[in-house]
All heavy atoms as a GROMACS GRO file, in nm:
protein
  584
    1MET      N    1  13.099  14.080  14.896
    1MET     CA    2  13.150  13.946  14.904
    1MET      C    3  13.102  13.871  14.781
    1MET      O    4  12.985  13.879  14.744
    1MET     CB    5  13.099  13.877  15.031
    1MET     CG    6  13.134  13.730  15.034
    1MET     SD    7  13.092  13.643  15.187
    1MET     CE    8  12.920  13.679  15.205
    2ARG      N    9  13.192  13.798  14.719
    2ARG     CA   10  13.157  13.716  14.603
    2ARG      C   11  13.184  13.570  14.639
    2ARG      O   12  13.291  13.538  14.690
    2ARG     CB   13  13.238  13.756  14.482
    2ARG     CG   14  13.206  13.668  14.360
    2ARG     CD   15  13.279  13.710  14.238
    2ARG     NE   16  13.221  13.837  14.196
    2ARG     CZ   17  13.282  13.924  14.120
    2ARG    NH1   18  13.405  13.902  14.078
    2ARG    NH2   19  13.224  14.036  14.085
    3VAL      N   20  13.088  13.484  14.611
    3VAL     CA   21  13.101  13.340  14.634
    3VAL      C   22  13.084  13.271  14.500
    3VAL      O   23  12.990  13.301  14.426
    3VAL     CB   24  12.994  13.289  14.733
    3VAL    CG1   25  12.998  13.138  14.743
    3VAL    CG2   26  13.012  13.353  14.869
    4GLN      N   27  13.176  13.180  14.470
    4GLN     CA   28  13.162  13.100  14.348
    4GLN      C   29  13.125  12.959  14.390
    4GLN      O   30  13.200  12.891  14.459
    4GLN     CB   31  13.290  13.098  14.266
    4GLN     CG   32  13.270  13.023  14.135
    4GLN     CD   33  13.393  13.024  14.047
    4GLN    OE1   34  13.500  12.986  14.090
    4GLN    NE2   35  13.374  13.068  13.924
    5LEU      N   36  13.007  12.916  14.348
    5LEU     CA   37  12.960  12.780  14.370
    5LEU      C   38  13.014  12.696  14.254
    5LEU      O   39  12.980  12.721  14.139
    5LEU     CB   40  12.807  12.777  14.373
    5LEU     CG   41  12.742  12.642  14.392
    5LEU    CD1   42  12.780  12.581  14.527
    5LEU    CD2   43  12.592  12.655  14.378
    6VAL      N   44  13.101  12.601  14.283
    6VAL     CA   45  13.170  12.529  14.177
    6VAL      C   46  13.106  12.394  14.150
    6VAL      O   47  13.050  12.372  14.042
    6VAL     CB   48  13.320  12.512  14.211
    6VAL    CG1   49  13.392  12.436  14.100
    6VAL    CG2   50  13.385  12.648  14.233
    7GLU      N   51  13.112  12.302  14.244
    7GLU     CA   52  13.063  12.167  14.217
    7GLU      C   53  13.041  12.092  14.348
    7GLU      O   54  13.081  12.136  14.454
    7GLU     CB   55  13.165  12.089  14.133
    7GLU     CG   56  13.296  12.064  14.204
    7GLU     CD   57  13.400  11.994  14.119
    7GLU    OE1   58  13.363  11.933  14.017
    7GLU    OE2   59  13.518  12.001  14.155
    8ALA      N   60  12.976  11.976  14.336
    8ALA     CA   61  12.964  11.880  14.445
    8ALA      C   62  13.003  11.744  14.389
    8ALA      O   63  12.991  11.720  14.267
    8ALA     CB   64  12.821  11.876  14.498
    9ARG      N   65  13.050  11.657  14.475
    9ARG     CA   66  13.094  11.526  14.427
    9ARG      C   67  13.035  11.414  14.511
    9ARG      O   68  13.019  11.427  14.632
    9ARG     CB   69  13.246  11.515  14.435
    9ARG     CG   70  13.317  11.609  14.343
    9ARG     CD   71  13.465  11.590  14.350
    9ARG     NE   72  13.533  11.692  14.272
    9ARG     CZ   73  13.660  11.719  14.283
    9ARG    NH1   74  13.735  11.652  14.366
    9ARG    NH2   75  13.713  11.813  14.209
   10ASN      N   76  13.003  11.304  14.443
   10ASN     CA   77  12.958  11.181  14.508
   10ASN      C   78  12.837  11.201  14.599
   10ASN      O   79  12.833  11.151  14.710
   10ASN     CB   80  13.073  11.117  14.587
   10ASN     CG   81  13.191  11.085  14.499
   10ASN    OD1   82  13.176  11.034  14.390
   10ASN    ND2   83  13.309  11.120  14.545
   11LEU      N   84  12.739  11.274  14.548
   11LEU     CA   85  12.616  11.292  14.625
   11LEU      C   86  12.539  11.161  14.630
   11LEU      O   87  12.545  11.080  14.536
   11LEU     CB   88  12.528  11.399  14.560
   11LEU     CG   89  12.586  11.540  14.555
   11LEU    CD1   90  12.492  11.633  14.481
   11LEU    CD2   91  12.615  11.592  14.694
   12PRO      N   92  12.466  11.136  14.737
   12PRO     CA   93  12.386  11.014  14.743
   12PRO      C   94  12.272  11.020  14.641
   12PRO      O   95  12.218  11.126  14.612
   12PRO     CB   96  12.332  11.014  14.885
   12PRO     CG   97  12.338  11.154  14.930
   12PRO     CD   98  12.452  11.218  14.857
   13ARG      N   99  12.239  10.905  14.586
   13ARG     CA  100  12.126  10.897  14.492
   13ARG      C  101  11.996  10.914  14.570
   13ARG      O  102  11.968  10.836  14.660
   13ARG     CB  103  12.127  10.764  14.419
   13ARG     CG  104  12.246  10.750  14.327
   13ARG     CD  105  12.236  10.621  14.244
   13ARG     NE  106  12.354  10.607  14.162
   13ARG     CZ  107  12.371  10.666  14.044
   13ARG    NH1  108  12.277  10.741  13.996
   13ARG    NH2  109  12.482  10.648  13.976
   14MET      N  110  11.920  11.014  14.534
   14MET     CA  111  11.795  11.043  14.604
   14MET      C  112  11.674  10.984  14.530
   14MET      O  113  11.569  10.970  14.588
   14MET     CB  114  11.777  11.193  14.622
   14MET     CG  115  11.890  11.259  14.699
   14MET     SD  116  11.922  11.186  14.861
   14MET     CE  117  11.779  11.245  14.950
   15ASP      N  118  11.691  10.953  14.402
   15ASP     CA  119  11.584  10.893  14.322
   15ASP      C  120  11.625  10.748  14.293
   15ASP      O  121  11.743  10.719  14.276
   15ASP     CB  122  11.564  10.970  14.193
   15ASP     CG  123  11.523  11.114  14.219
   15ASP    OD1  124  11.450  11.138  14.315
   15ASP    OD2  125  11.567  11.202  14.143
   16LEU      N  126  11.530  10.660  14.283
   16LEU     CA  127  11.556  10.517  14.270
   16LEU      C  128  11.645  10.483  14.150
   16LEU      O  129  11.742  10.409  14.163
   16LEU     CB  130  11.424  10.440  14.262
   16LEU     CG  131  11.435  10.289  14.261
   16LEU    CD1  132  11.504  10.238  14.387
   16LEU    CD2  133  11.298  10.227  14.245
   17LEU      N  134  11.615  10.536  14.033
   17LEU     CA  135  11.687  10.496  13.912
   17LEU      C  136  11.784  10.600  13.858
   17LEU      O  137  11.863  10.571  13.768
   17LEU     CB  138  11.587  10.459  13.802
   17LEU     CG  139  11.494  10.342  13.836
   17LEU    CD1  140  11.391  10.324  13.727
   17LEU    CD2  141  11.574  10.215  13.858
   18SER      N  142  11.780  10.719  13.910
   18SER     CA  143  11.869  10.823  13.858
   18SER      C  144  11.950  10.882  13.972
   18SER      O  145  11.950  10.833  14.082
   18SER     CB  146  11.787  10.931  13.787
   18SER     OG  147  11.701  10.995  13.879
   19GLY      N  148  12.019  10.988  13.944
   19GLY     CA  149  12.100  11.055  14.045
   19GLY      C  150  12.014  11.140  14.135
   19GLY      O  151  11.911  11.096  14.185
   20CYS      N  152  12.056  11.261  14.155
   20CYS     CA  153  11.975  11.355  14.231
   20CYS      C  154  11.963  11.483  14.149
   20CYS      O  155  12.039  11.506  14.055
   20CYS     CB  156  12.035  11.381  14.369
   20CYS     SG  157  12.201  11.444  14.365
   21ASP      N  158  11.865  11.562  14.183
   21ASP     CA  159  11.839  11.689  14.114
   21ASP      C  160  11.887  11.801  14.208
   21ASP      O  161  11.808  11.863  14.278
   21ASP     CB  162  11.691  11.703  14.082
   21ASP     CG  163  11.639  11.586  14.000
   21ASP    OD1  164  11.710  11.544  13.907
   21ASP    OD2  165  11.530  11.535  14.029
   22ALA      N  166  12.016  11.822  14.209
   22ALA     CA  167  12.080  11.906  14.310
   22ALA      C  168  12.073  12.055  14.278
   22ALA      O  169  12.085  12.096  14.164
   22ALA     CB  170  12.226  11.865  14.326
   23TYR      N  171  12.054  12.133  14.386
   23TYR     CA  172  12.069  12.278  14.379
   23TYR      C  173  12.109  12.327  14.517
   23TYR      O  174  12.096  12.256  14.617
   23TYR     CB  175  11.942  12.347  14.330
   23TYR     CG  176  11.826  12.346  14.425
   23TYR    CD1  177  11.798  12.458  14.504
   23TYR    CD2  178  11.743  12.235  14.436
   23TYR    CE1  179  11.691  12.458  14.592
   23TYR    CE2  180  11.636  12.235  14.524
   23TYR     CZ  181  11.610  12.346  14.601
   23TYR     OH  182  11.504  12.346  14.688
   24CYS      N  183  12.162  12.447  14.523
   24CYS     CA  184  12.205  12.506  14.649
   24CYS      C  185  12.128  12.634  14.676
   24CYS      O  186  12.091  12.706  14.584
   24CYS     CB  187  12.354  12.539  14.646
   24CYS     SG  188  12.458  12.394  14.649
   25VAL      N  189  12.106  12.659  14.804
   25VAL     CA  190  12.050  12.786  14.849
   25VAL      C  191  12.159  12.853  14.933
   25VAL      O  192  12.215  12.791  15.024
   25VAL     CB  193  11.922  12.765  14.931
   25VAL    CG1  194  11.872  12.897  14.987
   25VAL    CG2  195  11.815  12.699  14.845
   26LEU      N  196  12.189  12.977  14.900
   26LEU     CA  197  12.291  13.054  14.971
   26LEU      C  198  12.224  13.175  15.031
   26LEU      O  199  12.143  13.241  14.966
   26LEU     CB  200  12.400  13.102  14.875
   26LEU     CG  201  12.474  12.996  14.795
   26LEU    CD1  202  12.403  12.965  14.665
   26LEU    CD2  203  12.616  13.041  14.768
   27PHE      N  204  12.255  13.204  15.158
   27PHE     CA  205  12.201  13.327  15.215
   27PHE      C  206  12.299  13.391  15.312
   27PHE      O  207  12.382  13.325  15.372
   27PHE     CB  208  12.062  13.309  15.277
   27PHE     CG  209  12.058  13.230  15.405
   27PHE    CD1  210  12.079  13.292  15.527
   27PHE    CD2  211  12.032  13.094  15.404
   27PHE    CE1  212  12.074  13.219  15.644
   27PHE    CE2  213  12.026  13.022  15.520
   27PHE     CZ  214  12.047  13.085  15.642
   28VAL      N  215  12.287  13.522  15.321
   28VAL     CA  216  12.362  13.601  15.417
   28VAL      C  217  12.261  13.662  15.512
   28VAL      O  218  12.162  13.720  15.471
   28VAL     CB  219  12.443  13.713  15.346
   28VAL    CG1  220  12.499  13.811  15.446
   28VAL    CG2  221  12.554  13.652  15.264
   29ASN      N  222  12.287  13.644  15.641
   29ASN     CA  223  12.200  13.699  15.745
   29ASN      C  224  12.272  13.817  15.809
   29ASN      O  225  12.381  13.802  15.862
   29ASN     CB  226  12.172  13.591  15.849
   29ASN     CG  227  12.065  13.633  15.947
   29ASN    OD1  228  12.022  13.747  15.946
   29ASN    ND2  229  12.024  13.542  16.031
   30ALA      N  230  12.210  13.932  15.802
   30ALA     CA  231  12.265  14.053  15.863
   30ALA      C  232  12.154  14.120  15.943
   30ALA      O  233  12.038  14.084  15.932
   30ALA     CB  234  12.318  14.147  15.755
   31CYS      N  235  12.191  14.217  16.023
   31CYS     CA  236  12.091  14.289  16.103
   31CYS      C  237  11.985  14.355  16.016
   31CYS      O  238  11.872  14.375  16.059
   31CYS     CB  239  12.159  14.393  16.191
   31CYS     SG  240  12.262  14.320  16.319
   32SER      N  241  12.021  14.388  15.894
   32SER     CA  242  11.926  14.455  15.804
   32SER      C  243  11.831  14.357  15.735
   32SER      O  244  11.743  14.399  15.662
   32SER     CB  245  12.003  14.534  15.698
   32SER     OG  246  12.084  14.447  15.622
   33GLY      N  247  11.848  14.226  15.753
   33GLY     CA  248  11.758  14.129  15.691
   33GLY      C  249  11.832  14.014  15.628
   33GLY      O  250  11.950  13.992  15.653
   34LEU      N  251  11.762  13.941  15.545
   34LEU     CA  252  11.813  13.820  15.484
   34LEU      C  253  11.823  13.839  15.333
   34LEU      O  254  11.729  13.887  15.271
   34LEU     CB  255  11.717  13.705  15.516
   34LEU     CG  256  11.756  13.566  15.476
   34LEU    CD1  257  11.878  13.519  15.555
   34LEU    CD2  258  11.640  13.471  15.503
   35SER      N  259  11.935  13.801  15.276
   35SER     CA  260  11.954  13.808  15.131
   35SER      C  261  11.981  13.666  15.081
   35SER      O  262  12.075  13.601  15.126
   35SER     CB  263  12.072  13.899  15.099
   35SER     OG  264  12.091  13.906  14.960
   36THR      N  265  11.897  13.618  14.989
   36THR     CA  266  11.901  13.478  14.949
   36THR      C  267  11.916  13.463  14.797
   36THR      O  268  11.857  13.539  14.721
   36THR     CB  269  11.770  13.407  14.991
   36THR    OG1  270  11.752  13.424  15.130
   36THR    CG2  271  11.775  13.260  14.960
   37PHE      N  272  11.995  13.361  14.758
   37PHE     CA  273  12.008  13.323  14.618
   37PHE      C  274  11.991  13.172  14.608
   37PHE      O  275  12.023  13.099  14.702
   37PHE     CB  276  12.147  13.357  14.562
   37PHE     CG  277  12.173  13.503  14.547
   37PHE    CD1  278  12.253  13.570  14.639
   37PHE    CD2  279  12.121  13.574  14.441
   37PHE    CE1  280  12.279  13.705  14.625
   37PHE    CE2  281  12.147  13.709  14.425
   37PHE     CZ  282  12.226  13.775  14.518
   38ALA      N  283  11.945  13.125  14.493
   38ALA     CA  284  11.938  12.981  14.466
   38ALA      C  285  12.010  12.954  14.335
   38ALA      O  286  12.003  13.032  14.240
   38ALA     CB  287  11.793  12.934  14.456
   39SER      N  288  12.082  12.842  14.331
   39SER     CA  289  12.155  12.804  14.210
   39SER      C  290  12.061  12.739  14.110
   39SER      O  291  11.944  12.712  14.139
   39SER     CB  292  12.266  12.705  14.247
   39SER     OG  293  12.210  12.579  14.280
   40GLU      N  294  12.116  12.710  13.993
   40GLU     CA  295  12.044  12.629  13.895
   40GLU      C  296  12.026  12.488  13.951
   40GLU      O  297  12.106  12.443  14.032
   40GLU     CB  298  12.125  12.616  13.766
   40GLU     CG  299  12.148  12.743  13.691
   40GLU     CD  300  12.235  12.716  13.569
   40GLU    OE1  301  12.216  12.612  13.502
   40GLU    OE2  302  12.323  12.797  13.543
   41VAL      N  303  11.924  12.418  13.904
   41VAL     CA  304  11.905  12.277  13.937
   41VAL      C  305  11.981  12.196  13.833
   41VAL      O  306  11.965  12.217  13.712
   41VAL     CB  307  11.756  12.237  13.936
   41VAL    CG1  308  11.738  12.088  13.959
   41VAL    CG2  309  11.679  12.318  14.040
   42ILE      N  310  12.066  12.105  13.879
   42ILE     CA  311  12.137  12.014  13.790
   42ILE      C  312  12.067  11.878  13.802
   42ILE      O  313  12.075  11.813  13.906
   42ILE     CB  314  12.286  12.001  13.828
   42ILE    CG1  315  12.352  12.139  13.837
   42ILE    CG2  316  12.358  11.910  13.730
   42ILE    CD1  317  12.356  12.217  13.707
   43ASN      N  318  11.996  11.840  13.699
   43ASN     CA  319  11.912  11.721  13.703
   43ASN      C  320  11.991  11.591  13.687
   43ASN      O  321  12.084  11.584  13.607
   43ASN     CB  322  11.804  11.728  13.594
   43ASN     CG  323  11.704  11.836  13.623
   43ASN    OD1  324  11.647  11.843  13.730
   43ASN    ND2  325  11.685  11.923  13.527
   44LYS      N  326  11.949  11.489  13.763
   44LYS     CA  327  11.997  11.351  13.750
   44LYS      C  328  12.148  11.340  13.745
   44LYS      O  329  12.205  11.279  13.655
   44LYS     CB  330  11.933  11.287  13.628
   44LYS     CG  331  11.783  11.280  13.635
   44LYS     CD  332  11.723  11.216  13.513
   44LYS     CE  333  11.576  11.197  13.532
   44LYS     NZ  334  11.493  11.284  13.460
   45ASN      N  335  12.214  11.398  13.845
   45ASN     CA  336  12.360  11.400  13.844
   45ASN      C  337  12.412  11.395  13.988
   45ASN      O  338  12.376  11.480  14.069
   45ASN     CB  339  12.410  11.526  13.774
   45ASN     CG  340  12.555  11.522  13.740
   45ASN    OD1  341  12.634  11.458  13.808
   45ASN    ND2  342  12.591  11.590  13.634
   46VAL      N  343  12.496  11.297  14.020
   46VAL     CA  344  12.553  11.287  14.154
   46VAL      C  345  12.683  11.366  14.167
   46VAL      O  346  12.741  11.375  14.275
   46VAL     CB  347  12.575  11.140  14.199
   46VAL    CG1  348  12.442  11.068  14.209
   46VAL    CG2  349  12.670  11.068  14.106
   47ASN      N  350  12.730  11.425  14.056
   47ASN     CA  351  12.849  11.510  14.054
   47ASN      C  352  12.818  11.642  13.982
   47ASN      O  353  12.877  11.672  13.878
   47ASN     CB  354  12.966  11.438  13.986
   47ASN     CG  355  13.006  11.314  14.060
   47ASN    OD1  356  13.046  11.320  14.175
   47ASN    ND2  357  12.994  11.200  13.995
   48PRO      N  358  12.724  11.721  14.036
   48PRO     CA  359  12.682  11.842  13.965
   48PRO      C  360  12.792  11.948  13.960
   48PRO      O  361  12.871  11.964  14.054
   48PRO     CB  362  12.563  11.891  14.047
   48PRO     CG  363  12.588  11.837  14.184
   48PRO     CD  364  12.655  11.705  14.163
   49VAL      N  365  12.796  12.022  13.849
   49VAL     CA  366  12.888  12.134  13.832
   49VAL      C  367  12.804  12.258  13.803
   49VAL      O  368  12.725  12.259  13.708
   49VAL     CB  369  12.987  12.106  13.716
   49VAL    CG1  370  13.075  12.228  13.693
   49VAL    CG2  371  13.071  11.984  13.747
   50TRP      N  372  12.820  12.362  13.884
   50TRP     CA  373  12.745  12.485  13.866
   50TRP      C  374  12.829  12.596  13.805
   50TRP      O  375  12.787  12.661  13.712
   50TRP     CB  376  12.688  12.534  14.000
   50TRP     CG  377  12.580  12.450  14.054
   50TRP    CD1  378  12.448  12.454  14.017
   50TRP    CD2  379  12.590  12.349  14.154
   50TRP    NE1  380  12.376  12.361  14.089
   50TRP    CE2  381  12.462  12.296  14.174
   50TRP    CE3  382  12.695  12.298  14.228
   50TRP    CZ2  383  12.437  12.196  14.266
   50TRP    CZ3  384  12.670  12.198  14.320
   50TRP    CH2  385  12.542  12.147  14.338
   51LYS      N  386  12.942  12.626  13.864
   51LYS     CA  387  13.027  12.740  13.824
   51LYS      C  388  12.944  12.868  13.816
   51LYS      O  389  12.945  12.939  13.715
   51LYS     CB  390  13.100  12.712  13.693
   51LYS     CG  391  13.202  12.601  13.706
   51LYS     CD  392  13.283  12.584  13.581
   51LYS     CE  393  13.382  12.470  13.599
   51LYS     NZ  394  13.457  12.442  13.479
   52GLN      N  395  12.872  12.897  13.924
   52GLN     CA  396  12.790  13.017  13.933
   52GLN      C  397  12.847  13.110  14.038
   52GLN      O  398  12.896  13.065  14.142
   52GLN     CB  399  12.646  12.981  13.974
   52GLN     CG  400  12.563  12.921  13.864
   52GLN     CD  401  12.421  12.901  13.911
   52GLN    OE1  402  12.388  12.796  13.962
   52GLN    NE2  403  12.339  13.004  13.895
   53ASP      N  404  12.840  13.240  14.011
   53ASP     CA  405  12.885  13.342  14.106
   53ASP      C  406  12.766  13.410  14.170
   53ASP      O  407  12.666  13.438  14.104
   53ASP     CB  408  12.970  13.448  14.035
   53ASP     CG  409  13.102  13.393  13.986
   53ASP    OD1  410  13.162  13.311  14.057
   53ASP    OD2  411  13.146  13.433  13.877
   54PHE      N  412  12.780  13.438  14.300
   54PHE     CA  413  12.679  13.510  14.377
   54PHE      C  414  12.750  13.623  14.449
   54PHE      O  415  12.863  13.606  14.496
   54PHE     CB  416  12.610  13.417  14.476
   54PHE     CG  417  12.544  13.300  14.410
   54PHE    CD1  418  12.612  13.180  14.395
   54PHE    CD2  419  12.416  13.310  14.361
   54PHE    CE1  420  12.552  13.071  14.333
   54PHE    CE2  421  12.354  13.203  14.298
   54PHE     CZ  422  12.423  13.083  14.284
   55GLU      N  423  12.685  13.739  14.459
   55GLU     CA  424  12.751  13.854  14.518
   55GLU      C  425  12.659  13.929  14.614
   55GLU      O  426  12.541  13.949  14.585
   55GLU     CB  427  12.796  13.948  14.406
   55GLU     CG  428  12.891  14.054  14.450
   55GLU     CD  429  12.953  14.127  14.332
   55GLU    OE1  430  13.000  14.060  14.238
   55GLU    OE2  431  12.954  14.251  14.336
   56TRP      N  432  12.716  13.966  14.728
   56TRP     CA  433  12.645  14.043  14.830
   56TRP      C  434  12.727  14.166  14.866
   56TRP      O  435  12.849  14.163  14.863
   56TRP     CB  436  12.628  13.964  14.960
   56TRP     CG  437  12.537  13.848  14.953
   56TRP    CD1  438  12.402  13.847  14.979
   56TRP    CD2  439  12.571  13.713  14.921
   56TRP    NE1  440  12.353  13.721  14.966
   56TRP    CE2  441  12.454  13.636  14.929
   56TRP    CE3  442  12.689  13.648  14.885
   56TRP    CZ2  443  12.451  13.500  14.904
   56TRP    CZ3  444  12.686  13.513  14.859
   56TRP    CH2  445  12.569  13.441  14.869
   57ARG      N  446  12.658  14.270  14.905
   57ARG     CA  447  12.725  14.388  14.959
   57ARG      C  448  12.744  14.365  15.109
   57ARG      O  449  12.647  14.341  15.182
   57ARG     CB  450  12.640  14.513  14.935
   57ARG     CG  451  12.711  14.641  14.973
   57ARG     CD  452  12.630  14.760  14.930
   57ARG     NE  453  12.616  14.766  14.785
   57ARG     CZ  454  12.695  14.836  14.705
   57ARG    NH1  455  12.794  14.905  14.756
   57ARG    NH2  456  12.675  14.837  14.575
   58MET      N  457  12.868  14.371  15.155
   58MET     CA  458  12.899  14.345  15.294
   58MET      C  459  12.884  14.473  15.377
   58MET      O  460  12.912  14.582  15.328
   58MET     CB  461  13.044  14.297  15.308
   58MET     CG  462  13.072  14.167  15.236
   58MET     SD  463  12.992  14.028  15.312
   58MET     CE  464  13.086  14.014  15.461
   59THR      N  465  12.836  14.456  15.500
   59THR     CA  466  12.830  14.565  15.596
   59THR      C  467  12.888  14.514  15.728
   59THR      O  468  12.915  14.394  15.743
   59THR     CB  469  12.686  14.612  15.620
   59THR    OG1  470  12.615  14.509  15.689
   59THR    CG2  471  12.615  14.646  15.489
   60SER      N  472  12.900  14.602  15.823
   60SER     CA  473  12.951  14.560  15.954
   60SER      C  474  12.851  14.470  16.027
   60SER      O  475  12.887  14.400  16.121
   60SER     CB  476  12.984  14.683  16.039
   60SER     OG  477  12.868  14.760  16.061
   61GLN      N  478  12.724  14.469  15.984
   61GLN     CA  479  12.624  14.383  16.046
   61GLN      C  480  12.614  14.244  15.983
   61GLN      O  481  12.538  14.160  16.030
   61GLN     CB  482  12.484  14.448  16.039
   61GLN     CG  483  12.465  14.561  16.136
   61GLN     CD  484  12.513  14.692  16.078
   61GLN    OE1  485  12.511  14.714  15.958
   61GLN    NE2  486  12.560  14.780  16.164
   62THR      N  487  12.689  14.218  15.878
   62THR     CA  488  12.685  14.087  15.814
   62THR      C  489  12.739  13.984  15.910
   62THR      O  490  12.850  13.997  15.960
   62THR     CB  491  12.766  14.087  15.683
   62THR    OG1  492  12.713  14.187  15.596
   62THR    CG2  493  12.758  13.952  15.614
   63LYS      N  494  12.659  13.881  15.938
   63LYS     CA  495  12.695  13.784  16.042
   63LYS      C  496  12.718  13.643  15.991
   63LYS      O  497  12.808  13.576  16.038
   63LYS     CB  498  12.585  13.779  16.150
   63LYS     CG  499  12.554  13.911  16.214
   63LYS     CD  500  12.670  13.957  16.298
   63LYS     CE  501  12.634  14.087  16.368
   63LYS     NZ  502  12.750  14.151  16.426
   64VAL      N  503  12.635  13.594  15.898
   64VAL     CA  504  12.637  13.453  15.863
   64VAL      C  505  12.625  13.435  15.712
   64VAL      O  506  12.542  13.500  15.648
   64VAL     CB  507  12.519  13.378  15.930
   64VAL    CG1  508  12.514  13.233  15.888
   64VAL    CG2  509  12.529  13.389  16.082
   65LEU      N  510  12.708  13.347  15.658
   65LEU     CA  511  12.690  13.297  15.521
   65LEU      C  512  12.654  13.150  15.535
   65LEU      O  513  12.726  13.074  15.599
   65LEU     CB  514  12.817  13.312  15.438
   65LEU     CG  515  12.818  13.232  15.305
   65LEU    CD1  516  12.711  13.283  15.210
   65LEU    CD2  517  12.955  13.237  15.241
   66SER      N  518  12.543  13.111  15.477
   66SER     CA  519  12.498  12.972  15.483
   66SER      C  520  12.478  12.919  15.342
   66SER      O  521  12.422  12.986  15.257
   66SER     CB  522  12.366  12.963  15.559
   66SER     OG  523  12.319  12.830  15.560
   67VAL      N  524  12.527  12.797  15.318
   67VAL     CA  525  12.509  12.729  15.190
   67VAL      C  526  12.449  12.592  15.221
   67VAL      O  527  12.505  12.515  15.298
   67VAL     CB  528  12.643  12.710  15.115
   67VAL    CG1  529  12.619  12.638  14.983
   67VAL    CG2  530  12.711  12.844  15.093
   68THR      N  531  12.331  12.565  15.166
   68THR     CA  532  12.267  12.435  15.187
   68THR      C  533  12.244  12.368  15.053
   68THR      O  534  12.217  12.433  14.952
   68THR     CB  535  12.132  12.450  15.262
   68THR    OG1  536  12.048  12.539  15.191
   68THR    CG2  537  12.153  12.500  15.403
   69LEU      N  538  12.256  12.237  15.052
   69LEU     CA  539  12.241  12.156  14.932
   69LEU      C  540  12.108  12.082  14.940
   69LEU      O  541  12.077  12.022  15.043
   69LEU     CB  542  12.357  12.057  14.924
   69LEU     CG  543  12.359  11.958  14.807
   69LEU    CD1  544  12.375  12.033  14.675
   69LEU    CD2  545  12.472  11.859  14.826
   70TRP      N  546  12.031  12.087  14.831
   70TRP     CA  547  11.897  12.030  14.828
   70TRP      C  548  11.879  11.940  14.706
   70TRP      O  549  11.948  11.956  14.606
   70TRP     CB  550  11.792  12.141  14.822
   70TRP     CG  551  11.790  12.228  14.943
   70TRP    CD1  552  11.865  12.341  14.964
   70TRP    CD2  553  11.712  12.208  15.059
   70TRP    NE1  554  11.837  12.392  15.087
   70TRP    CE2  555  11.744  12.314  15.148
   70TRP    CE3  556  11.619  12.113  15.098
   70TRP    CZ2  557  11.684  12.325  15.273
   70TRP    CZ3  558  11.560  12.126  15.223
   70TRP    CH2  559  11.592  12.230  15.308
   71ASP      N  560  11.780  11.852  14.714
   71ASP     CA  561  11.733  11.774  14.601
   71ASP      C  562  11.599  11.831  14.560
   71ASP      O  563  11.511  11.847  14.645
   71ASP     CB  564  11.722  11.626  14.637
   71ASP     CG  565  11.679  11.541  14.520
   71ASP    OD1  566  11.748  11.542  14.417
   71ASP    OD2  567  11.576  11.473  14.531
   72LYS      N  568  11.580  11.860  14.431
   72LYS     CA  569  11.458  11.928  14.384
   72LYS      C  570  11.330  11.853  14.420
   72LYS      O  571  11.232  11.911  14.460
   72LYS     CB  572  11.465  11.950  14.234
   72LYS     CG  573  11.347  12.026  14.178
   72LYS     CD  574  11.360  12.046  14.032
   72LYS     CE  575  11.234  12.107  13.975
   72LYS     NZ  576  11.237  12.105  13.830
   73ASP      N  577  11.331  11.724  14.404
   73ASP     CA  578  11.207  11.650  14.433
   73ASP      C  579  11.229  11.562  14.553
   73ASP      O  580  11.162  11.486  14.599
   73ASP     CB  581  11.160  11.570  14.312
   73ASP     CG  582  11.267  11.482  14.254
   73ASP    OD1  583  11.371  11.462  14.317
   73ASP    OD2  584  11.246  11.431  14.143
   0.00000   0.00000   0.00000
């Protein structure tokens, strides 16, 4: 499975004077364990653009793909 993380738009400002320092954590949960990737951090931007690809080998036990958005600080 290949996932392309493209962009986020209109994120809330998490820092008082600047934007947010956004990054994403992606993971696949399967019976064989957890496989995790993290994107680059895009500093001080409420409309971050990543254009990053992530790839996992799929099996019949692959159950969940989760993508969470975080602020670095």
